[in-house]
N, C-alpha and C positions, 0 to 999 in steps of 0.2 A: 313716209316723210319723217325724218328725224327732227325732233324739236328739243331744245334744251330750255328748261324753265328754272330760273333762279329764284331764291327767296332768302330772307334773313338780313337784308340791309336795313339801314336806319341811322338814327342820330344817337351818338354816344359821347360821353365826356372822355377827355384824355385819361388814359389809364384803364379804361373799361374794356369790355369784351363783346364781340359779336361772333355769331356762327352763320356762315353762308352755306346754303345747300343748292345743288343743281341736279335736277332729275332729267334724264333723257327719256323721251317717249318716242314711239314709232319704231321701236326695235325690241325684239323679244329675247335677245341674248346679249351677252357681254361682247360688244362690238369694238370698243375703242381701245386702241393701243396706248394712247396717252389721253388723260383728262387733266385739265388745269384751270387756273384762274389768272386772268390778266386784269390790269386796271388802267384807267386813263383819267388823269387829272386835267382840269381846264388849262388849255394852252400847251399841253404836253402830249408826247407820243404815248401810245398804248405800250405797256410794258408787262413782261411776264412777272407774276407774283410767285406762283408755285405750280408744280406739275407732278403728276404721279402716273407711273406706267401700270399696265395690267398686272405686272409682277410686284407692284407696290414699291418700286424704286422712286424716290422723291428728289425734287430739285427745288431750291428756293432762291429768290432774289436775296442778295446780301442784306438789303435794308430790312427784311422781315424775318431773317433767320433767328431762331430762338424765341420768336414772338408768335409766329403763325405756324399752324400745323395743318397739312393737307392729308386727306384720307379718302378712300373710295370703297364703295360696296359694289363689287362686280355683279352680283346677283340682281341688284336693283338698278344698275347703270346710274349710280348716283355718286357725286363727288362733293366733299365737304371742305370748308376752310374755317378752321377755328382761329380766330384772331384775338390775341390777348395783348395787354399793354399798348393799346392803340394810341397813336400819336396824331396830332393835327395833320401832319404830312401824309398820313394814310388816306386822307379824304380823296375820294375818286369814285368814278363809276367802275364797278367790278363786273367783269364779263367771264362767264363760264366758256370753256373751250373743250372740244372733244375731237380727237383725230382718229380716222381709220387709215387704211393704206391708201384709199382713193379720195377721201373727203376730209374737209376741215369745217366743223360746225361751231357756231357761236350762239350764245344766249343773247337775250335782249338787254342785259345789263341791270344791275341793281346799285342804287346809290348808297354809299357809305360816307357819312359825315362825322368827323371827330372834332368836337369843340374843345377849345383850350380853357 
């Protein structure tokens, strides 16, 4: 049973930084074609923040480009999201996502709150 466990959320002032981590357990090899982060703010739909393929090709939402950096360690089945220059509008629950050919896995979510 694959599980994604997120860590690194919290409360930070505007302009600050946070680093999210997501480790996949229940699999012993690099399984995921794409790993990424989504977020959902209150009253809004869940949206893609950033994703990275097993070949390390990245994709970012326009709103976070040049502020956030996604990376992954295939050997550890772990994906990271370095978030810099945080803004109050980045406040949301951030969800880790990992895709294989057959399945789409989600973490439980971690709260990120940016105060102004």
